[in-house]
C-alpha positions as CSV (number, residue, x, y, z in Angstrom):
1,M,0.0,0.0,0.0
2,N,2.8,2.5,0.8
3,K,4.1,2.4,-2.7
4,W,0.9,4.1,-3.9
5,K,1.0,7.1,-1.5
6,P,3.3,9.3,-3.5
7,I,1.1,8.9,-6.6
8,G,-1.9,9.9,-4.5
9,R,-0.2,13.0,-3.3
10,T,0.9,13.8,-6.9
11,M,-2.7,13.4,-8.2
12,C,-3.9,15.6,-5.4
13,A,-1.4,18.3,-6.3
14,V,-2.4,18.1,-10.0
15,C,-6.1,18.4,-9.2
16,C,-5.4,21.4,-7.0
17,G,-3.4,23.0,-9.8
18,V,-6.2,22.5,-12.2
19,L,-8.7,23.9,-9.8
20,A,-6.5,26.9,-9.2
21,T,-6.4,27.5,-12.9
22,F,-10.1,27.2,-13.7
23,A,-11.8,28.3,-10.5
24,P,-11.8,32.0,-11.2
25,M,-13.3,31.4,-14.6
26,A,-15.7,28.7,-13.7
27,G,-17.0,30.2,-10.5
28,N,-20.1,28.6,-9.1
29,S,-20.2,26.1,-12.0
30,L,-17.6,24.2,-10.0
31,G,-19.7,24.4,-6.9
32,L,-17.7,27.1,-5.2
33,G,-19.3,29.6,-2.9
34,N,-18.7,33.3,-2.9
35,S,-16.0,33.1,-0.2
36,A,-14.1,30.5,-2.2
37,Q,-14.3,32.7,-5.3
38,S,-13.1,35.7,-3.3
39,S,-10.1,33.7,-2.0
40,W,-9.1,32.6,-5.6
41,Q,-9.4,36.2,-6.7
42,M,-7.2,37.5,-3.9
43,I,-4.6,34.9,-4.8
44,A,-4.7,35.9,-8.4
45,W,-4.5,39.6,-7.5
46,A,-1.5,39.0,-5.3
47,R,0.3,37.0,-8.1
48,E,-0.5,39.7,-10.7
49,N,0.5,42.6,-8.5
50,R,3.8,41.4,-7.0
51,V,6.7,43.4,-8.2
52,V,10.2,41.9,-7.9
53,V,12.8,44.4,-6.7
54,N,16.4,43.3,-6.9
55,A,17.7,45.9,-4.4
56,K,18.0,44.6,-0.8
57,A,15.7,47.3,0.4
58,A,13.4,49.9,-1.3
59,I,10.8,52.4,-0.3
60,V,8.5,55.0,-1.8
61,M,7.4,57.5,0.9
62,D,4.9,60.4,0.7
63,G,6.9,63.5,1.7
64,H,4.0,65.2,3.4
65,S,2.5,62.4,5.5
66,K,5.6,60.2,5.7
67,Q,3.4,57.3,4.9
68,V,5.0,54.3,3.1
69,I,3.4,53.8,-0.3
70,Y,5.6,50.8,-1.3
71,G,8.2,49.1,0.7
72,K,10.6,46.2,0.9
73,N,12.8,45.6,4.0
74,V,12.3,49.3,4.9
75,D,13.7,48.8,8.4
76,L,16.5,46.4,7.5
77,A,19.9,47.9,8.6
78,L,22.2,48.2,5.6
79,Y,25.3,50.2,4.5
80,P,24.2,53.4,2.9
81,A,27.4,54.4,1.0
82,S,27.3,58.0,-0.2
83,T,23.7,58.6,0.5
84,T,25.2,59.4,3.9
85,K,26.3,62.7,2.4
86,L,22.7,63.9,2.5
87,M,23.1,64.3,6.3
88,T,26.5,65.9,5.8
89,A,24.9,68.5,3.5
90,I,22.1,69.2,6.0
91,L,24.6,69.9,8.8
92,L,26.8,72.0,6.4
93,V,24.0,74.4,5.4
94,T,22.6,74.7,9.0
95,H,26.0,75.5,10.5
96,L,28.0,77.3,7.7
97,D,27.2,80.4,5.7
98,P,28.0,80.0,1.9
99,N,31.3,81.9,2.2
100,H,32.5,80.3,5.3
101,P,36.0,78.7,4.7
102,V,36.3,74.9,4.7
103,Y,39.9,73.7,5.3
104,I,41.3,70.7,3.4
105,S,43.5,68.9,6.0
106,Q,46.1,66.2,5.4
107,A,43.7,63.7,6.9
108,A,41.0,64.8,4.4
109,T,43.3,64.2,1.4
110,R,43.9,60.6,2.6
111,Q,40.2,59.7,2.2
112,A,39.6,57.0,-0.4
113,R,38.2,57.9,-3.8
114,V,36.1,59.5,-5.0
115,R,38.0,62.8,-4.2
116,L,38.0,66.3,-5.5
117,G,41.8,66.1,-5.1
118,L,42.8,69.5,-3.8
119,P,46.1,69.6,-1.9
120,A,46.3,69.8,1.9
121,G,46.2,73.3,3.2
122,T,43.6,74.5,0.5
123,E,40.6,76.4,1.6
124,I,37.3,76.5,-0.3
125,T,34.0,78.1,0.5
126,A,31.2,76.2,2.2
127,E,29.2,76.6,-1.0
128,D,31.9,75.0,-3.1
129,A,32.1,72.2,-0.5
130,L,28.4,71.6,-0.7
131,H,28.6,71.2,-4.5
132,A,31.6,68.9,-4.2
133,V,29.8,66.7,-1.7
134,L,26.5,66.4,-3.6
135,M,27.7,66.6,-7.2
136,K,31.1,64.9,-7.2
137,S,30.4,62.9,-4.0
138,A,33.9,64.0,-2.9
139,N,35.0,62.0,0.1
140,D,37.9,64.3,0.9
141,V,35.6,67.3,1.0
142,A,33.0,65.6,3.1
143,Y,35.7,64.8,5.6
144,A,36.8,68.4,5.6
145,V,33.2,69.5,6.2
146,A,33.1,67.2,9.2
147,E,36.3,68.7,10.7
148,T,35.1,72.2,10.0
149,V,31.6,71.7,11.5
150,G,32.2,69.1,14.2
151,G,35.9,69.5,15.0
152,S,36.6,65.9,14.1
153,Q,35.0,63.0,12.4
154,A,33.9,61.6,15.7
155,G,32.4,64.9,16.8
156,F,30.6,65.3,13.5
157,A,29.2,61.7,13.7
158,R,27.7,62.6,17.1
159,M,26.0,65.6,15.4
160,M,24.8,63.4,12.5
161,N,23.3,60.8,14.9
162,L,21.6,63.5,17.0
163,K,20.0,65.1,13.9
164,A,18.9,61.6,12.7
165,R,17.1,60.9,15.9
166,L,15.4,64.3,15.8
167,L,14.1,63.4,12.3
168,G,12.6,60.2,13.6
169,C,15.3,57.8,12.3
170,T,15.2,54.8,14.6
171,H,17.8,52.4,12.9
172,T,20.6,54.8,12.0
173,R,24.2,54.9,13.3
174,F,26.5,57.1,11.4
175,V,30.3,56.8,11.8
176,T,31.8,58.5,8.8
177,P,30.7,61.8,7.0
178,N,31.1,60.3,3.5
179,G,29.8,56.8,3.7
180,L,33.1,55.0,3.3
181,H,32.7,51.6,4.7
182,D,32.7,51.0,8.5
183,D,30.9,47.9,9.9
184,D,29.0,50.0,12.4
185,H,27.9,52.7,9.8
186,Q,24.4,51.5,9.0
187,T,20.9,52.9,8.3
188,T,17.7,51.9,6.6
189,A,15.7,52.8,3.5
190,R,13.0,54.4,5.7
191,D,15.6,56.5,7.6
192,I,17.4,57.7,4.4
193,A,13.9,58.7,3.0
194,L,13.3,60.8,6.2
195,I,16.8,62.4,5.8
196,L,16.3,63.2,2.1
197,N,12.8,64.6,2.9
198,E,14.5,67.0,5.4
199,A,17.3,67.8,2.9
200,I,15.0,69.1,0.2
201,R,13.7,71.7,2.7
202,Y,16.9,73.7,2.1
203,P,17.1,75.6,-1.1
204,R,20.9,75.5,-1.1
205,I,20.9,71.8,-1.1
206,V,18.2,71.5,-3.8
207,A,20.2,74.0,-6.0
208,A,23.4,72.0,-5.5
209,M,21.8,68.6,-6.2
210,G,20.3,70.1,-9.4
211,T,23.5,71.6,-10.8
212,Q,25.0,69.8,-13.7
213,Q,28.4,71.4,-13.9
214,Y,30.4,73.5,-11.4
215,T,33.9,74.8,-11.1
216,I,35.9,74.7,-7.8
217,A,39.5,76.0,-7.6
218,G,39.8,75.8,-11.3
219,R,38.5,72.2,-11.4
220,T,35.3,71.5,-13.3
221,I,33.0,68.8,-11.9
222,R,29.9,67.2,-13.3
223,N,26.9,65.8,-11.5
224,G,27.2,62.0,-11.0
225,N,23.5,61.5,-10.6
226,R,22.0,60.5,-14.0
227,M,18.5,61.5,-12.9
228,M,19.5,65.2,-12.8
229,Y,19.9,65.2,-16.6
230,M,16.4,63.9,-17.4
231,R,14.1,66.4,-19.0
232,Q,11.1,64.0,-19.1
233,T,10.9,61.2,-16.6
234,G,7.5,59.6,-16.8
235,F,7.3,59.8,-13.0
236,G,7.2,63.5,-12.2
237,T,9.6,66.4,-11.8
238,V,13.0,65.6,-10.2
239,I,13.7,67.7,-7.1
240,G,17.1,66.1,-6.2
241,G,18.8,63.1,-4.8
242,K,22.0,61.3,-4.0
243,T,23.7,58.2,-5.4
244,G,26.1,55.9,-3.5
245,Y,28.3,52.9,-4.0
246,T,30.8,50.8,-2.1
247,S,31.6,47.1,-2.7
248,K,29.7,46.1,0.4
249,A,26.8,48.6,0.2
250,M,26.4,48.0,-3.6
251,Y,24.4,50.6,-5.6
252,C,22.2,53.0,-3.7
253,L,20.0,55.9,-4.8
254,A,17.7,58.3,-2.9
255,L,15.6,60.5,-5.1
256,A,12.8,63.1,-4.4
257,V,10.3,64.0,-7.1
258,K,7.2,66.2,-7.4
259,Q,4.1,64.3,-8.7
260,N,1.3,66.8,-9.2
261,T,0.9,68.3,-5.7
262,N,2.7,65.5,-4.0
263,V,6.3,65.0,-3.0
264,R,7.5,61.4,-3.3
265,I,10.7,60.1,-1.8
266,S,12.2,57.0,-3.3
267,V,15.2,55.0,-1.9
268,V,16.8,51.8,-3.1
269,L,19.7,50.3,-1.2
270,G,21.9,47.4,-2.2
271,A,21.0,47.2,-5.9
272,P,23.2,44.7,-7.7
273,R,24.0,47.0,-10.6
274,R,24.0,50.7,-11.4
275,S,21.5,50.1,-14.2
276,A,19.2,48.3,-11.7
277,M,19.4,51.1,-9.3
278,Y,18.1,53.6,-11.8
279,R,15.6,51.3,-13.4
280,E,14.0,50.2,-10.1
281,T,13.8,53.8,-8.9
282,S,12.1,54.9,-12.1
283,R,9.7,52.0,-12.1
284,L,8.6,52.4,-8.4
285,L,8.1,56.2,-8.9
286,A,6.1,55.5,-12.1
287,Y,3.9,53.1,-10.1
288,A,3.4,55.8,-7.5
289,Q,2.5,58.3,-10.2
290,R,-0.3,56.0,-11.5
291,G,-1.4,55.0,-8.0
292,A,-0.8,51.4,-8.8
293,Q,-1.7,48.8,-6.1
294,I,1.4,46.6,-6.0
295,Q,3.4,44.6,-3.5
296,L,7.2,44.5,-3.5
297,R,9.3,41.4,-3.0
């Protein structure tokens, strides 16, 4: 008798598969009640509306209500790479006037690439530093900002973490001002969305994020965020954002857009490729623009 049990289970699975296929069409002709029909419809809806996101975490948040529209692992602690610099920019504009000098120290010049590459002892204005941090994603300049505002990297990190808590970030611990890797330097998609939502309140930050080309100490830099060159997006008007990459964080992008009267904040962390980072950001914001009912996985 035992040798026939696997066949019985197989036949049961086949029958269930057939029923799953034809029940939505057949309805009560198969003898199903309304509740059974509803269950099949819910399963079909879930299958049709699940959207695969290759990034480790993703979120689309409404900028006014801070409600999550779409989310995947929104509170999973991850490495944020250079999206960290959004917080660095916030502290820069709230503590330094545009013409305040920012000193490039020897320690700043030793930061890993990407760098602006100015020699130690150089002074630039805070406005130049803001553009270098947000456009070029210059790690040396972000470190110089930390020393200027916080006295040291450690002092600046304490300021970053305090500001994060004030913004409602509950899973963030900043260690570096530029997002270069540290095992303890972690945040979440939700927290980065809150930080970007705060950053776009400052016109200096929005202007710097939207600048395509800028010259600092005779060196011309271009904006590294591809979204800032798009004239027509299909998902609203770009306000600004920040990209990031390290080998452990992978590809990260935080982007704010205007959709009619709404501000929408999108964050993807840990995308496997740069192209996926941009593609998934565009797709999620397009869904939000249409008001599509989807589930991320």
